N, CA, C and O atoms as a GROMACS GRO file, in nm:
protein
  256
    1UNK      N    1   0.084  -0.118   0.000
    1UNK     CA    2   0.000   0.000   0.000
    1UNK      C    3   0.088   0.124   0.000
    1UNK      O    4   0.162   0.148   0.095
    2UNK      N    5   0.081   0.201  -0.104
    2UNK     CA    6   0.157   0.325  -0.113
    2UNK      C    7   0.063   0.444  -0.105
    2UNK      O    8  -0.048   0.441  -0.159
    3UNK      N    9   0.108   0.548  -0.036
    3UNK     CA   10   0.028   0.669  -0.025
    3UNK      C   11   0.063   0.762  -0.139
    3UNK      O   12   0.176   0.764  -0.187
    4UNK      N   13  -0.035   0.839  -0.182
    4UNK     CA   14  -0.010   0.933  -0.291
    4UNK      C   15   0.067   1.055  -0.240
    4UNK      O   16   0.072   1.080  -0.119
    5UNK      N   17   0.125   1.129  -0.331
    5UNK     CA   18   0.205   1.246  -0.295
    5UNK      C   19   0.123   1.353  -0.225
    5UNK      O   20   0.170   1.408  -0.125
    6UNK      N   21   0.000   1.388  -0.271
    6UNK     CA   22  -0.077   1.488  -0.197
    6UNK      C   23  -0.110   1.444  -0.054
    6UNK      O   24  -0.114   1.526   0.037
    7UNK      N   25  -0.133   1.315  -0.036
    7UNK     CA   26  -0.160   1.265   0.098
    7UNK      C   27  -0.036   1.280   0.186
    7UNK      O   28  -0.047   1.317   0.303
    8UNK      N   29   0.080   1.249   0.131
    8UNK     CA   30   0.204   1.261   0.209
    8UNK      C   31   0.238   1.405   0.241
    8UNK      O   32   0.291   1.433   0.348
    9UNK      N   33   0.209   1.497   0.150
    9UNK     CA   34   0.240   1.637   0.176
    9UNK      C   35   0.154   1.695   0.287
    9UNK      O   36   0.192   1.794   0.349
   10UNK      N   37   0.041   1.635   0.314
   10UNK     CA   38  -0.043   1.677   0.426
   10UNK      C   39  -0.010   1.596   0.550
   10UNK      O   40  -0.008   1.651   0.661
   11UNK      N   41   0.014   1.469   0.533
   11UNK     CA   42   0.033   1.380   0.647
   11UNK      C   43   0.165   1.403   0.719
   11UNK      O   44   0.168   1.402   0.842
   12UNK      N   45   0.273   1.424   0.647
   12UNK     CA   46   0.405   1.441   0.710
   12UNK      C   47   0.412   1.566   0.798
   12UNK      O   48   0.459   1.555   0.911
   13UNK      N   49   0.367   1.683   0.752
   13UNK     CA   50   0.370   1.798   0.844
   13UNK      C   51   0.279   1.781   0.965
   13UNK      O   52   0.314   1.827   1.074
   14UNK      N   53   0.164   1.716   0.948
   14UNK     CA   54   0.076   1.695   1.062
   14UNK      C   55   0.137   1.602   1.165
   14UNK      O   56   0.125   1.626   1.285
   15UNK      N   57   0.201   1.497   1.120
   15UNK     CA   58   0.268   1.404   1.212
   15UNK      C   59   0.384   1.475   1.282
   15UNK      O   60   0.406   1.455   1.401
   16UNK      N   61   0.458   1.557   1.209
   16UNK     CA   62   0.569   1.631   1.269
   16UNK      C   63   0.518   1.731   1.373
   16UNK      O   64   0.578   1.746   1.479
   17UNK      N   65   0.409   1.797   1.342
   17UNK     CA   66   0.352   1.892   1.437
   17UNK      C   67   0.298   1.822   1.561
   17UNK      O   68   0.314   1.871   1.673
   18UNK      N   69   0.237   1.707   1.542
   18UNK     CA   70   0.188   1.629   1.656
   18UNK      C   71   0.304   1.583   1.743
   18UNK      O   72   0.295   1.586   1.866
   19UNK      N   73   0.414   1.539   1.680
   19UNK     CA   74   0.532   1.499   1.757
   19UNK      C   75   0.593   1.616   1.832
   19UNK      O   76   0.642   1.600   1.943
   20UNK      N   77   0.590   1.732   1.770
   20UNK     CA   78   0.642   1.852   1.836
   20UNK      C   79   0.560   1.886   1.960
   20UNK      O   80   0.615   1.912   2.066
   21UNK      N   81   0.428   1.885   1.946
   21UNK     CA   82   0.343   1.916   2.061
   21UNK      C   83   0.353   1.810   2.170
   21UNK      O   84   0.350   1.842   2.289
   22UNK      N   85   0.365   1.683   2.129
   22UNK     CA   86   0.380   1.576   2.228
   22UNK      C   87   0.512   1.591   2.303
   22UNK      O   88   0.516   1.573   2.425
   23UNK      N   89   0.619   1.624   2.232
   23UNK     CA   90   0.749   1.644   2.297
   23UNK      C   91   0.747   1.766   2.388
   23UNK      O   92   0.805   1.764   2.496
   24UNK      N   93   0.682   1.871   2.343
   24UNK     CA   94   0.677   1.994   2.423
   24UNK      C   95   0.592   1.977   2.548
   24UNK      O   96   0.616   2.046   2.647
   25UNK      N   97   0.496   1.890   2.546
   25UNK     CA   98   0.409   1.872   2.662
   25UNK      C   99   0.484   1.810   2.780
   25UNK      O  100   0.446   1.832   2.895
   26UNK      N  101   0.590   1.735   2.753
   26UNK     CA  102   0.665   1.672   2.860
   26UNK      C  103   0.776   1.760   2.916
   26UNK      O  104   0.833   1.727   3.020
   27UNK      N  105   0.806   1.870   2.850
   27UNK     CA  106   0.913   1.960   2.896
   27UNK      C  107   0.856   2.059   2.997
   27UNK      O  108   0.768   2.139   2.965
   28UNK      N  109   0.908   2.052   3.118
   28UNK     CA  110   0.856   2.141   3.222
   28UNK      C  111   0.955   2.249   3.260
   28UNK      O  112   0.915   2.354   3.310
   29UNK      N  113   1.084   2.226   3.237
   29UNK     CA  114   1.183   2.330   3.269
   29UNK      C  115   1.282   2.341   3.154
   29UNK      O  116   1.304   2.246   3.079
   30UNK      N  117   1.340   2.458   3.140
   30UNK     CA  118   1.433   2.479   3.030
   30UNK      C  119   1.566   2.409   3.054
   30UNK      O  120   1.645   2.395   2.960
   31UNK      N  121   1.592   2.365   3.176
   31UNK     CA  122   1.718   2.297   3.206
   31UNK      C  123   1.714   2.148   3.172
   31UNK      O  124   1.818   2.083   3.172
   32UNK      N  125   1.596   2.094   3.142
   32UNK     CA  126   1.587   1.950   3.116
   32UNK      C  127   1.637   1.918   2.976
   32UNK      O  128   1.639   2.004   2.889
   33UNK      N  129   1.676   1.794   2.956
   33UNK     CA  130   1.730   1.750   2.828
   33UNK      C  131   1.622   1.720   2.725
   33UNK      O  132   1.653   1.695   2.609
   34UNK      N  133   1.496   1.724   2.764
   34UNK     CA  134   1.390   1.687   2.669
   34UNK      C  135   1.374   1.791   2.559
   34UNK      O  136   1.309   1.762   2.459
   35UNK      N  137   1.432   1.910   2.575
   35UNK     CA  138   1.422   2.008   2.468
   35UNK      C  139   1.497   1.965   2.343
   35UNK      O  140   1.468   2.013   2.234
   36UNK      N  141   1.594   1.875   2.358
   36UNK     CA  142   1.662   1.822   2.240
   36UNK      C  143   1.567   1.736   2.157
   36UNK      O  144   1.586   1.722   2.036
   37UNK      N  145   1.466   1.679   2.220
   37UNK     CA  146   1.370   1.599   2.144
   37UNK      C  147   1.280   1.686   2.058
   37UNK      O  148   1.210   1.636   1.970
   38UNK      N  149   1.280   1.817   2.083
   38UNK     CA  150   1.202   1.908   1.999
   38UNK      C  151   1.271   1.934   1.865
   38UNK      O  152   1.208   1.980   1.771
   39UNK      N  153   1.400   1.906   1.858
   39UNK     CA  154   1.473   1.934   1.734
   39UNK      C  155   1.433   1.843   1.619
   39UNK      O  156   1.422   1.888   1.505
   40UNK      N  157   1.410   1.716   1.648
   40UNK     CA  158   1.381   1.621   1.540
   40UNK      C  159   1.252   1.652   1.465
   40UNK      O  160   1.255   1.654   1.342
   41UNK      N  161   1.139   1.677   1.533
   41UNK     CA  162   1.018   1.708   1.455
   41UNK      C  163   1.029   1.838   1.376
   41UNK      O  164   0.958   1.855   1.276
   42UNK      N  165   1.115   1.929   1.417
   42UNK     CA  166   1.130   2.055   1.345
   42UNK      C  167   1.232   2.041   1.232
   42UNK      O  168   1.213   2.096   1.124
   43UNK      N  169   1.339   1.968   1.256
   43UNK     CA  170   1.451   1.962   1.163
   43UNK      C  171   1.415   1.890   1.033
   43UNK      O  172   1.457   1.934   0.926
   44UNK      N  173   1.341   1.783   1.041
   44UNK     CA  174   1.312   1.702   0.922
   44UNK      C  175   1.232   1.781   0.817
   44UNK      O  176   1.273   1.784   0.701
   45UNK      N  177   1.119   1.843   0.853
   45UNK     CA  178   1.047   1.920   0.749
   45UNK      C  179   1.126   2.040   0.697
   45UNK      O  180   1.117   2.073   0.578
   46UNK      N  181   1.203   2.105   0.784
   46UNK     CA  182   1.282   2.219   0.740
   46UNK      C  183   1.391   2.173   0.642
   46UNK      O  184   1.416   2.240   0.542
   47UNK      N  185   1.455   2.061   0.671
   47UNK     CA  186   1.557   2.007   0.582
   47UNK      C  187   1.497   1.973   0.445
   47UNK      O  188   1.554   2.006   0.342
   48UNK      N  189   1.382   1.906   0.446
   48UNK     CA  190   1.318   1.868   0.320
   48UNK      C  191   1.280   1.992   0.240
   48UNK      O  192   1.301   1.996   0.119
   49UNK      N  193   1.225   2.094   0.308
   49UNK     CA  194   1.186   2.217   0.238
   49UNK      C  195   1.306   2.283   0.172
   49UNK      O  196   1.301   2.317   0.054
   50UNK      N  197   1.414   2.302   0.246
   50UNK     CA  198   1.529   2.371   0.190
   50UNK      C  199   1.604   2.286   0.088
   50UNK      O  200   1.666   2.340  -0.004
   51UNK      N  201   1.598   2.154   0.103
   51UNK     CA  202   1.658   2.067   0.002
   51UNK      C  203   1.582   2.083  -0.130
   51UNK      O  204   1.644   2.096  -0.235
   52UNK      N  205   1.450   2.082  -0.125
   52UNK     CA  206   1.371   2.100  -0.247
   52UNK      C  207   1.387   2.241  -0.303
   52UNK      O  208   1.390   2.258  -0.425
   53UNK      N  209   1.397   2.341  -0.216
   53UNK     CA  210   1.416   2.480  -0.260
   53UNK      C  211   1.548   2.493  -0.336
   53UNK      O  212   1.554   2.557  -0.440
   54UNK      N  213   1.655   2.432  -0.282
   54UNK     CA  214   1.785   2.435  -0.348
   54UNK      C  215   1.781   2.362  -0.481
   54UNK      O  216   1.837   2.409  -0.581
   55UNK      N  217   1.715   2.248  -0.483
   55UNK     CA  218   1.704   2.170  -0.606
   55UNK      C  219   1.631   2.250  -0.715
   55UNK      O  220   1.672   2.251  -0.831
   56UNK      N  221   1.521   2.317  -0.675
   56UNK     CA  222   1.448   2.399  -0.773
   56UNK      C  223   1.533   2.516  -0.821
   56UNK      O  224   1.527   2.552  -0.939
   57UNK      N  225   1.612   2.575  -0.732
   57UNK     CA  226   1.699   2.685  -0.772
   57UNK      C  227   1.803   2.639  -0.872
   57UNK      O  228   1.832   2.710  -0.969
   58UNK      N  229   1.860   2.522  -0.850
   58UNK     CA  230   1.960   2.469  -0.943
   58UNK      C  231   1.895   2.437  -1.078
   58UNK      O  232   1.952   2.465  -1.183
   59UNK      N  233   1.773   2.379  -1.075
   59UNK     CA  234   1.704   2.347  -1.199
   59UNK      C  235   1.673   2.475  -1.278
   59UNK      O  236   1.694   2.480  -1.400
   60UNK      N  237   1.623   2.578  -1.210
   60UNK     CA  238   1.589   2.701  -1.279
   60UNK      C  239   1.714   2.770  -1.333
   60UNK      O  240   1.711   2.828  -1.441
   61UNK      N  241   1.825   2.764  -1.258
   61UNK     CA  242   1.949   2.827  -1.302
   61UNK      C  243   2.005   2.758  -1.425
   61UNK      O  244   2.051   2.824  -1.518
   62UNK      N  245   2.001   2.627  -1.426
   62UNK     CA  246   2.059   2.552  -1.537
   62UNK      C  247   1.976   2.562  -1.665
   62UNK      O  248   2.031   2.551  -1.775
   63UNK      N  249   1.844   2.584  -1.654
   63UNK     CA  250   1.759   2.586  -1.770
   63UNK      C  251   1.736   2.726  -1.824
   63UNK      O  252   1.663   2.743  -1.922
   64UNK      N  253   1.795   2.825  -1.765
   64UNK     CA  254   1.780   2.962  -1.818
   64UNK      C  255   1.902   3.006  -1.892
   64UNK      O  256   1.907   3.118  -1.943
   0.00000   0.00000   0.00000
């Protein structure tokens, strides 16, 4: 069973946001180590966005 691309573009950010809120709910003080668990749900979508942005920039540069 494979999911379609439009489904994944909606599902992945929602899962990341849910993971972010779940991780943030357990953090009670800024000195605890659980704030490092907030990096993963944020880092993955940001990396994918900028990777695709860079790829599109290279494609547009090469074809002009």
